[in-house]
N, CA, C and O atoms as a MOPAC input file, in Angstrom:
PM7 MOZYME 1SCF
protein

 N    105.44100 1   101.03500 1   116.47700 1
 C    106.34000 1    99.62600 1   115.70700 1
 C    105.61800 1    98.57400 1   116.20600 1
 O    105.27500 1    98.35000 1   117.36700 1
 N    105.33800 1    97.66800 1   114.74000 1
 C    105.48400 1    96.52900 1   115.10600 1
 C    106.43700 1    95.51700 1   115.55600 1
 O    107.54400 1    95.62100 1   115.02700 1
 N    106.31300 1    94.68600 1   116.28800 1
 C    107.75200 1    93.84300 1   116.59000 1
 C    107.24600 1    92.24400 1   116.43900 1
 O    106.11300 1    91.81600 1   116.66200 1
 N    108.30200 1    91.57100 1   116.03900 1
 C    107.64200 1    89.87800 1   116.79400 1
 C    109.08300 1    89.06800 1   117.71200 1
 O    110.27600 1    88.84400 1   117.50800 1
 N    107.89100 1    88.80500 1   118.96700 1
 C    108.86700 1    88.59000 1   119.86900 1
 C    109.21000 1    87.09400 1   119.50400 1
 O    108.73100 1    86.67400 1   118.45100 1
 N    109.89700 1    86.34500 1   120.17200 1
 C    110.30500 1    84.77600 1   119.95500 1
 C    110.60500 1    84.42800 1   121.55800 1
 O    111.67300 1    84.81200 1   122.03500 1
 N    109.71600 1    83.74700 1   122.32700 1
 C    110.24900 1    83.49400 1   123.62200 1
 C    110.30500 1    81.77200 1   123.58900 1
 O    109.51700 1    81.23500 1   122.81100 1
 N    111.10600 1    80.99300 1   124.31200 1
 C    111.42900 1    79.63600 1   124.65400 1
 C    110.74700 1    79.65500 1   125.66400 1
 O    110.81900 1    80.56000 1   126.49600 1
 N    110.10600 1    78.82200 1   125.73400 1
 C    109.10300 1    78.40300 1   127.07100 1
 C    109.08400 1    76.41700 1   127.20200 1
 O    109.15900 1    75.69300 1   126.20900 1
 N    109.01400 1    76.09900 1   128.09800 1
 C    108.77400 1    74.74100 1   127.81900 1
 C    107.58600 1    74.12000 1   127.96700 1
 O    106.98300 1    73.93100 1   129.02300 1
 N    107.31600 1    73.85300 1   127.03000 1
 C    105.75600 1    73.73700 1   126.65700 1
 C    105.54700 1    72.01400 1   126.02400 1
 O    105.84100 1    71.66800 1   124.87900 1
 N    104.76700 1    70.78700 1   127.49200 1
 C    105.14000 1    69.52700 1   127.47400 1
 C    103.90600 1    69.35700 1   126.66800 1
 O    103.85100 1    68.83500 1   125.55500 1
 N    102.93500 1    69.84700 1   127.34200 1
 C    101.67000 1    69.23400 1   126.45100 1
 C    100.55500 1    70.39200 1   125.61200 1
 O    101.00400 1    71.37300 1   125.02000 1
 N     99.66300 1    70.20600 1   125.65600 1
 C     98.66400 1    70.71300 1   124.63000 1
 C     98.03600 1    71.82300 1   125.46000 1
 O     97.87600 1    72.96000 1   125.01600 1
 N     97.63200 1    71.38000 1   126.88500 1
 C     97.50100 1    71.82100 1   127.91000 1
 C     98.56400 1    72.99900 1   128.42800 1
 O     98.33000 1    73.59900 1   129.47700 1
 N     99.23800 1    73.16600 1   127.97100 1
 C    100.64800 1    73.70600 1   128.83500 1
 C    100.79000 1    74.96900 1   127.42000 1
 O    101.13700 1    76.14000 1   127.57600 1
 N    100.47000 1    74.40900 1   126.29100 1
 C     99.96100 1    75.18500 1   124.88200 1
 C     98.92800 1    76.42700 1   125.17600 1
 O     98.87500 1    77.61500 1   124.85700 1
 N     98.25900 1    75.66000 1   125.83500 1
 C     97.26300 1    77.04800 1   125.53100 1
 C     96.94600 1    77.90900 1   126.69200 1
 O     96.09600 1    78.80000 1   126.71500 1
 N     97.95400 1    77.43100 1   127.93100 1
 C     97.39500 1    78.49100 1   129.11600 1
 C     99.04100 1    79.73100 1   128.60900 1
 O     98.97600 1    80.95200 1   128.75000 1
 N     99.90900 1    79.23100 1   128.23300 1
 C    100.92700 1    80.01200 1   127.20500 1
 C    100.17900 1    81.14400 1   126.73200 1
 O    100.16700 1    82.29000 1   127.18200 1
 N     99.43700 1    80.56100 1   125.57100 1
 C     98.66500 1    81.47000 1   124.76000 1
 C     98.30200 1    82.20900 1   125.06100 1
 O     98.65500 1    83.32300 1   124.67400 1
 N     96.88300 1    81.88200 1   126.40200 1
 C     96.57900 1    82.70400 1   126.91200 1
 C     97.32000 1    83.54900 1   127.36700 1
 O     97.55900 1    84.55100 1   126.69300 1
 N     97.89000 1    83.37400 1   128.65000 1
 C     98.89300 1    84.71000 1   129.04400 1
 C     99.48900 1    85.44200 1   127.96500 1
 O     99.68300 1    86.65300 1   128.07500 1
 N     99.77200 1    84.84700 1   127.00300 1
 C    100.45600 1    85.94400 1   125.95200 1
 C     99.52200 1    86.82900 1   125.19000 1
 O    100.06600 1    87.76000 1   124.59500 1
 N     98.17000 1    86.71800 1   125.08600 1
 C     96.97200 1    87.37700 1   124.14000 1
 C     96.87200 1    87.90600 1   125.59200 1
 O     96.98100 1    89.09700 1   125.30000 1
 N     96.75200 1    87.90700 1   126.87500 1
 C     96.25500 1    89.05900 1   127.60200 1
 C     97.46400 1    89.86800 1   128.04000 1
 O     97.69500 1    89.92500 1   129.24800 1
 N     98.16800 1    90.42900 1   127.28000 1
 C     99.02200 1    91.15500 1   126.89700 1
 C     98.31600 1    92.54800 1   125.86200 1
 O     97.84600 1    92.57400 1   124.72500 1
 N     98.56400 1    93.73600 1   127.06100 1
 C     98.64700 1    94.87000 1   125.75700 1
 C     98.96000 1    94.65500 1   124.60600 1
 O    100.00300 1    94.05000 1   124.36000 1
 N     98.34200 1    94.98400 1   123.87400 1
 C     98.72500 1    95.41300 1   122.65500 1
 C     99.81800 1    93.95900 1   121.22800 1
 O    100.57900 1    94.05100 1   120.26500 1
 N     99.04700 1    92.69000 1   122.17200 1
 C     99.52500 1    91.58900 1   121.26600 1
 C     97.94800 1    91.35200 1   120.30000 1
 O     96.74800 1    91.42600 1   120.56400 1
 N     98.75600 1    91.04600 1   119.11500 1
 C     98.04200 1    91.23100 1   117.53000 1
 C     97.80700 1    89.35200 1   117.37400 1
 O     96.76800 1    88.69800 1   117.27400 1
 N     98.72700 1    89.07800 1   117.39700 1
 C     98.85600 1    87.36700 1   117.08600 1
 C     99.86800 1    86.67500 1   117.84900 1
 O    100.92600 1    87.14000 1   118.27300 1
 N     99.39700 1    85.47500 1   117.97300 1
 C    100.22400 1    83.98500 1   119.27200 1
 C    100.33000 1    83.33100 1   118.12500 1
 O     99.56800 1    83.45300 1   117.16600 1
 N    101.78600 1    82.24300 1   118.24200 1
 C    102.04400 1    81.10400 1   117.38900 1
 C    102.93600 1    80.24900 1   118.15500 1
 O    103.91000 1    80.55900 1   118.84100 1
 N    102.48600 1    79.25700 1   117.94000 1
 C    103.58100 1    78.20200 1   118.33500 1
 C    104.28900 1    78.18700 1   117.74400 1
 O    103.97000 1    78.56600 1   116.61700 1
 N    105.78000 1    77.77500 1   117.91900 1
 C    107.03600 1    78.23500 1   116.90300 1
 C    107.56700 1    76.37000 1   116.75300 1
 O    106.95200 1    75.33700 1   117.01700 1
 N    108.95500 1    76.61800 1   116.21600 1
 C    109.41400 1    75.08500 1   116.03500 1
 C    109.55600 1    74.09900 1   117.56300 1
 O    109.63300 1    74.60100 1   118.68400 1
 N    109.56300 1    73.09800 1   117.36400 1
 C    109.61300 1    72.02400 1   117.97900 1
 C    108.93000 1    72.36400 1   119.26300 1
 O    109.36600 1    71.99500 1   120.35400 1
 N    108.20100 1    72.84400 1   119.15700 1
 C    106.97600 1    73.27000 1   120.51300 1
 C    107.28200 1    73.60400 1   121.41900 1
 O    106.66000 1    73.34000 1   122.44800 1
 N    108.51000 1    74.41600 1   121.38600 1
 C    108.82100 1    75.36800 1   122.72600 1
 C    109.67600 1    76.89300 1   122.36900 1
 O    110.37000 1    77.70400 1   122.98300 1
 N    109.18500 1    76.71400 1   121.09900 1
 C    109.02700 1    78.48100 1   121.29200 1
 C    107.89400 1    79.44500 1   120.85500 1
 O    107.41200 1    79.31700 1   119.73000 1
 N    107.49600 1    80.30900 1   121.62000 1
 C    106.16000 1    81.08600 1   121.48300 1
 C    106.33300 1    82.45100 1   120.92800 1
 O    106.96200 1    83.31900 1   121.53200 1
 N    105.58200 1    82.69900 1   119.38600 1
 C    105.84700 1    83.82100 1   118.80500 1
 C    104.91900 1    84.77900 1   118.71100 1
 O    104.14600 1    84.72300 1   117.75400 1
 N    104.82700 1    85.60500 1   119.45200 1
 C    103.93800 1    87.05900 1   119.44300 1
 C    104.39300 1    88.15000 1   119.02500 1
 O    105.43400 1    88.74900 1   119.29200 1
 N    103.39000 1    88.42000 1   118.22200 1
 C    103.27400 1    89.63800 1   116.64300 1
 C    102.86100 1    90.67700 1   117.75100 1
 O    102.38800 1    90.09700 1   118.72900 1
 N    102.90600 1    92.08100 1   117.88300 1
 C    102.14900 1    93.04800 1   118.25500 1
 C    102.68000 1    94.34400 1   118.59900 1
 O    103.76900 1    94.33200 1   119.17300 1
 N    102.11400 1    95.51300 1   118.35800 1
 C    102.55800 1    96.50200 1   118.49300 1
 C    102.66900 1    97.36500 1   119.98900 1
 O    101.71700 1    97.33900 1   120.76900 1
 N    103.70100 1    97.99100 1   120.24700 1
 C    104.08600 1    97.88900 1   121.83000 1
 C    104.01400 1    96.85800 1   122.91300 1
 O    103.85700 1    97.10100 1   124.10900 1
 N    104.14400 1    95.68500 1   122.36300 1
 C    104.20300 1    95.00600 1   123.68800 1
 C    105.78500 1    94.87400 1   124.22300 1
 O    106.84500 1    94.85400 1   123.59600 1
 N    105.42500 1    94.77500 1   125.94900 1
 C    106.90300 1    94.47000 1   126.27600 1
 C    107.01800 1    92.97100 1   126.44100 1
 O    106.27600 1    92.02600 1   126.71000 1
 N    108.27800 1    93.18500 1   126.15800 1
 C    108.70600 1    91.63400 1   126.00700 1
 C    109.19400 1    91.42300 1   127.69200 1
 O    108.57700 1    90.59900 1   128.36700 1
 N    110.09300 1    92.05300 1   128.17500 1
 C    110.07800 1    91.94500 1   129.56200 1
 C    109.02200 1    90.92500 1   130.49900 1
 O    108.96800 1    89.85000 1   131.09600 1
 N    108.39000 1    91.91800 1   130.20000 1
 C    106.87300 1    91.85500 1   131.15200 1
 C    106.08400 1    90.52900 1   130.86800 1
 O    105.66300 1    89.72700 1   131.70200 1
 N    105.96700 1    90.47400 1   129.33000 1
 C    105.84600 1    88.93800 1   129.07900 1
 C    106.56400 1    87.85800 1   129.32400 1
 O    106.05100 1    86.73900 1   129.30700 1
 N    107.88000 1    88.07400 1   129.58900 1
 C    108.57000 1    86.61200 1   130.15600 1
 C    108.17600 1    86.51100 1   131.32100 1
 O    107.95000 1    85.35900 1   131.69000 1
 N    107.97700 1    87.48900 1   132.19300 1
 C    107.96100 1    87.34600 1   133.39700 1
 C    106.79200 1    86.78900 1   133.84700 1
 O    107.04100 1    85.95600 1   134.71800 1
 N    105.29200 1    86.93000 1   133.55500 1
 C    104.20500 1    86.56800 1   133.40400 1
 C    104.71200 1    84.99900 1   132.79200 1
 O    104.22500 1    84.36500 1   133.72900 1
 N    105.17700 1    84.18600 1   132.12900 1
 C    105.27700 1    82.89400 1   131.55100 1
 C    106.00400 1    82.61100 1   132.80400 1
 O    105.43300 1    81.80100 1   133.53300 1
 N    107.19300 1    83.11000 1   133.25400 1
 C    107.52000 1    82.67500 1   134.18100 1
 C    107.07500 1    82.29200 1   135.46800 1
 O    107.57900 1    81.46600 1   136.22900 1
 N    105.83800 1    83.15300 1   135.64900 1
 C    105.29600 1    82.61900 1   136.56600 1
 C    104.44100 1    81.38100 1   136.69100 1
 O    103.93700 1    81.08900 1   137.77500 1
 N    104.30600 1    80.81600 1   135.86000 1
 C    103.17600 1    79.83600 1   135.31000 1
 C    104.37800 1    78.64900 1   135.00300 1
 O    104.17700 1    77.51700 1   135.44300 1
 N    105.26900 1    78.85700 1   134.45800 1
 C    105.81700 1    77.72700 1   133.51700 1
 C    107.62000 1    77.85000 1   133.93600 1
 O    108.47100 1    77.21900 1   133.30900 1
 N    107.95800 1    78.82500 1   135.15300 1
 C    109.57300 1    78.64000 1   135.89100 1
 C    110.39800 1    78.82500 1   134.74600 1
 O    111.58900 1    79.02000 1   134.99000 1
 N    110.09200 1    78.81100 1   133.71700 1
 C    111.11000 1    79.02300 1   132.67000 1
 C    110.85800 1    79.51200 1   131.55900 1
 O    110.21300 1    78.82600 1   130.76600 1
 N    111.31000 1    80.87600 1   131.17700 1
 C    110.72500 1    81.46800 1   129.64400 1
 C    112.33900 1    82.09400 1   129.53500 1
 O    113.03900 1    82.51600 1   130.45500 1
 N    112.60600 1    82.01000 1   128.31300 1
 C    114.12500 1    82.85000 1   128.07800 1
 C    113.39600 1    83.47300 1   126.73200 1
 O    112.75100 1    82.63800 1   126.09900 1
 N    113.40300 1    84.95900 1   126.14400 1
 C    113.77300 1    85.55500 1   125.63000 1
 C    115.02700 1    84.95000 1   124.54900 1
 O    116.19700 1    84.69500 1   124.83400 1
 N    114.28200 1    84.81800 1   123.14300 1
 C    115.05800 1    84.58600 1   122.13600 1
 C    115.13100 1    85.59600 1   121.17500 1
 O    116.27100 1    85.59200 1   120.71000 1
 N    114.50900 1    86.36800 1   120.71700 1
 C    114.74800 1    87.21600 1   120.01600 1
 C    113.53300 1    88.29000 1   120.03500 1
 O    112.37400 1    88.00600 1   120.33600 1
 N    114.07300 1    89.77400 1   119.60300 1
 C    112.75200 1    90.29700 1   119.49100 1
 C    113.22400 1    91.55800 1   118.14700 1
 O    113.99300 1    92.51900 1   118.14300 1
 N    112.44300 1    91.02600 1   117.26000 1
 C    112.42600 1    91.50700 1   115.75600 1
 C    111.44500 1    92.84900 1   115.15500 1
 O    110.23800 1    92.70300 1   115.34700 1
 N    111.76300 1    93.78900 1   114.63500 1
 C    111.10100 1    94.92800 1   114.08000 1
 C    110.04200 1    94.03600 1   112.90900 1
 O    110.56700 1    93.33900 1   112.04100 1
 N    108.29500 1    94.18200 1   113.03600 1
 C    107.91000 1    93.73900 1   111.47100 1
 C    108.08500 1    94.41000 1   110.43000 1
 O    108.02500 1    95.56100 1   110.86200 1
 N    108.29000 1    94.48600 1   109.17400 1
 C    107.91900 1    95.50900 1   108.36600 1
 C    107.07100 1    95.05300 1   107.34300 1
 O    106.99500 1    93.99400 1   106.72000 1
 N    106.44100 1    96.13100 1   107.32500 1
 C    104.84800 1    95.47800 1   106.33200 1
 C    105.39000 1    95.43600 1   105.06500 1
 O    105.97100 1    96.42700 1   104.62300 1
 N    105.27200 1    94.35200 1   104.37600 1
 C    105.46100 1    94.17900 1   102.80100 1
 C    105.16400 1    95.03900 1   102.11800 1
 O    104.10400 1    95.65000 1   102.26000 1
 N    106.24000 1    95.36200 1   100.98700 1
 C    106.21800 1    96.35700 1   100.14000 1
 C    105.12000 1    96.21200 1    98.98900 1
 O    105.39700 1    95.32100 1    98.18600 1
 N    103.90900 1    96.91400 1    98.73700 1
 C    103.29900 1    96.52700 1    98.02100 1
 C    103.72600 1    96.32500 1    96.03100 1
 O    104.52500 1    97.07900 1    95.47500 1
 N    103.10100 1    95.35700 1    95.40800 1
 C    103.99200 1    94.97700 1    94.30900 1
 C    103.30600 1    96.12300 1    93.04700 1
 O    102.09800 1    96.22600 1    92.83600 1
 N    104.25300 1    96.81300 1    92.40200 1
 C    103.39200 1    97.63100 1    91.63600 1
 C    102.44300 1    96.82900 1    90.47700 1
 O    102.67600 1    95.78800 1    89.86200 1
 N    101.31400 1    97.71800 1    90.43700 1
 C    100.34700 1    96.58100 1    89.40200 1
 C    100.47300 1    97.28000 1    88.31700 1
 O    100.28100 1    98.47700 1    88.10200 1
 N    101.03700 1    95.86300 1    87.21600 1
 C    100.68900 1    97.21500 1    85.99100 1
 C     99.90800 1    96.93600 1    84.88600 1
 O     99.30800 1    95.90200 1    84.59200 1
 N    100.00300 1    98.09700 1    84.26000 1
 C     99.34000 1    98.95900 1    83.48400 1
 C     98.23300 1    97.48500 1    82.50900 1
 O     98.56000 1    96.37800 1    82.08100 1
 N     97.24500 1    98.05100 1    82.51300 1
 C     96.41800 1    96.90900 1    81.84700 1
 C     96.67900 1    97.80000 1    80.45900 1
 O     96.67300 1    99.02100 1    80.29900 1
 N     96.90100 1    96.74900 1    79.55800 1
 C     97.05500 1    96.69600 1    78.10900 1
 C     96.07400 1    96.72400 1    77.21200 1
 O     95.27300 1    95.79000 1    77.24700 1
 N     95.86100 1    98.00800 1    75.99200 1
 C     94.51200 1    97.85600 1    75.59400 1
 C     95.06300 1    96.49200 1    74.25900 1
 O     96.24500 1    96.20600 1    74.06500 1
 N     94.09000 1    95.96000 1    73.64400 1
 C     94.11900 1    95.20100 1    72.62900 1
 C     94.42200 1    95.90300 1    71.78500 1
 O     93.66200 1    96.86600 1    71.68600 1
 N     95.58500 1    95.86600 1    70.76900 1
 C     95.52000 1    96.40900 1    69.62700 1
 C     95.00700 1    95.81700 1    68.28700 1
 O     94.87600 1    94.66300 1    67.87800 1
 N     94.77800 1    96.97800 1    67.78500 1
 C     93.12600 1    96.99500 1    66.55300 1
 C     93.86100 1    97.15400 1    65.42000 1
 O     94.80800 1    97.93900 1    65.36300 1
 N     93.44600 1    96.36600 1    64.37000 1
 C     94.19800 1    96.39000 1    62.82500 1
 C     93.84400 1    97.45900 1    62.33100 1
 O     92.98500 1    98.20400 1    62.80400 1
 N     94.67600 1    97.69000 1    61.01300 1
 C     95.02300 1    99.35000 1    60.83900 1
 C     93.58800 1    99.34100 1    60.03600 1
 O     92.92300 1    98.42500 1    59.55300 1
 N     93.43000 1   100.55500 1    60.09400 1
 C     92.12400 1   101.06300 1    59.31300 1
 C     91.98400 1   101.47000 1    57.72900 1
 O     92.51900 1   102.48100 1    57.27300 1
 N     91.41400 1   100.80800 1    57.15900 1
 C     91.68700 1   100.73300 1    55.82700 1
 C     90.72100 1   102.13900 1    55.18800 1
 O     90.64100 1   102.27400 1    53.96700 1
 N     90.01400 1   103.14500 1    56.14100 1
 C     88.60500 1   104.23700 1    55.68300 1
 C     89.56700 1   105.15900 1    55.53300 1
 O     90.43500 1   105.28600 1    56.39600 1
 N     89.53600 1   106.04100 1    54.24400 1
 C     90.48400 1   106.99100 1    54.07900 1
 C     88.78900 1   107.98300 1    54.17200 1
 O     87.73800 1   107.35300 1    54.28700 1
 N     88.79400 1   109.49300 1    54.10100 1
 C     87.68900 1   110.23400 1    54.01600 1
 C     87.87000 1   110.19200 1    52.45100 1
 O     88.73600 1   109.63900 1    51.77200 1
 N     86.71000 1   111.00100 1    52.07100 1
 C     86.44200 1   111.07400 1    50.82000 1
 C     87.57800 1   112.09400 1    50.29500 1
 O     88.10500 1   111.93200 1    49.19400 1
 N     87.89200 1   113.07200 1    51.09200 1
 C     88.56400 1   114.52200 1    50.25400 1
 C     90.15800 1   113.65400 1    50.31400 1
 O     90.91000 1   114.13800 1    49.46800 1
 N     90.72800 1   112.65400 1    51.01000 1
 C     91.87200 1   112.04200 1    50.50200 1
 C     91.50300 1   111.05200 1    49.68500 1
 O     92.45200 1   110.30400 1    49.45000 1
 N     90.40500 1   110.71200 1    49.10200 1
 C     90.47500 1   109.58000 1    47.87000 1
 C     90.60200 1   110.12500 1    46.99500 1
 O     91.12500 1   109.55200 1    46.03900 1
 N     90.17400 1   111.55900 1    46.87200 1
 C     89.90600 1   111.86300 1    45.27700 1
 C     91.54700 1   112.61100 1    45.18900 1
 O     92.01100 1   113.53100 1    45.86200 1
 N     92.15900 1   111.81000 1    44.09400 1
 C     93.66300 1   112.39900 1    43.45400 1
 C     93.27800 1   113.49200 1    42.23200 1
 O     92.24600 1   113.11100 1    41.68000 1
 N     93.58100 1   114.21400 1    41.89200 1
 C     93.65100 1   115.29300 1    41.05400 1
 C     95.16800 1   114.86800 1    40.12400 1
 O     96.17100 1   114.66900 1    40.81000 1
 N     95.25700 1   114.77600 1    39.02100 1
 C     96.21100 1   114.17800 1    38.05200 1
 C     96.20800 1   115.24200 1    37.19800 1
 O     95.12300 1   115.47400 1    36.66600 1
 N     97.23100 1   116.03400 1    36.88900 1
 C     97.41000 1   117.18500 1    35.98000 1
 C     98.44600 1   116.56400 1    34.52900 1
 O     99.55500 1   116.06100 1    34.70900 1
 N     97.92400 1   116.70400 1    33.38700 1
 C     98.50400 1   116.09200 1    32.44200 1
 C     99.82400 1   117.25400 1    32.23000 1
 O     99.61700 1   118.46200 1    32.12000 1
 N    101.08900 1   116.67000 1    32.20200 1
 C    102.38700 1   117.24500 1    31.99800 1
 C    102.29900 1   118.22200 1    30.78600 1
 O    101.74200 1   117.90200 1    29.73600 1
 N    102.83000 1   119.32200 1    30.97700 1
 C    102.73600 1   120.21600 1    30.11900 1
 C    104.15100 1   120.14300 1    28.95800 1
 O    105.34400 1   120.32200 1    29.20300 1
 N    103.52300 1   119.84000 1    27.75700 1
 C    104.79900 1   119.67300 1    27.12500 1
 C    105.40700 1   120.64200 1    26.24400 1
 O    106.59300 1   120.87300 1    26.01000 1
 N    104.28000 1   121.19000 1    25.78000 1
 C    104.63300 1   123.05500 1    25.05500 1
 C    103.61900 1   123.91300 1    25.97200 1
 O    102.53000 1   123.64500 1    26.48100 1
 N    104.44600 1   125.06600 1    25.96500 1
 C    104.11200 1   125.99900 1    26.36300 1
 C    105.30300 1   126.79600 1    26.72800 1
 O    106.47200 1   126.41000 1    26.75300 1
 N    104.89400 1   127.81200 1    26.97200 1
 C    106.60400 1   128.90900 1    27.96600 1
 C    106.86200 1   128.29400 1    28.59300 1
 O    106.16700 1   127.60000 1    29.33400 1
 N    108.61200 1   128.40400 1    28.42000 1
 C    109.43000 1   127.83700 1    29.17800 1
 C    109.43800 1   128.03900 1    30.75500 1
 O    109.28100 1   129.20100 1    31.13000 1
 N    109.61400 1   126.98000 1    31.80500 1
 C    110.04200 1   127.27500 1    32.84200 1
 C    108.11200 1   127.24700 1    33.79800 1
 O    108.04800 1   127.48700 1    35.00300 1
 N    106.95200 1   126.95900 1    33.04900 1
 C    105.95700 1   126.40200 1    33.64300 1
 C    104.76000 1   126.55100 1    32.06600 1
 O    104.78300 1   127.06300 1    30.94700 1
 N    103.59500 1   125.52400 1    33.14600 1
 C    102.42800 1   125.56900 1    31.95600 1
 C    101.35400 1   126.50000 1    32.29500 1
 O    100.97400 1   127.05000 1    33.32900 1
 N    101.01100 1   126.48700 1    31.11800 1
 C     99.82500 1   127.48400 1    30.63300 1
 C     98.48200 1   127.84900 1    31.42400 1
 O     97.81300 1   128.87500 1    31.55000 1
 N     98.37800 1   126.24100 1    32.00500 1
 C     97.15600 1   125.91600 1    32.91000 1
 C     97.49500 1   126.69100 1    34.03700 1
 O     96.47600 1   127.18600 1    34.51900 1
 N     98.44200 1   126.97000 1    34.60400 1
 C     98.25100 1   127.45400 1    35.93200 1
 C     98.57600 1   128.64200 1    36.27700 1
 O     98.39400 1   129.02000 1    37.43500 1

């Protein structure tokens, strides 16, 4: 389970930030480390990171390290990919030859009642 740990550490200079980041990166399971807002929070992301052990290691160098939060990082949901739409083709005016021939029969006006003598 990937988790994000935010630890408040008094880091006054760039050298102190560098030391804090080196300590955090040395921990097992850490995948990324960044300095948070106001330059006094260390954000550590990793899988299976012991937040208490990390805070103790930071307290050895900085005398003050307070765990602010520990949250589970959920992977982003994949966006559904839209189906590619094929271009619309204009209607086809082609007709096969057997459909183009129309047989028209003359109407029978004379002949036996109820039917045409030709059929």
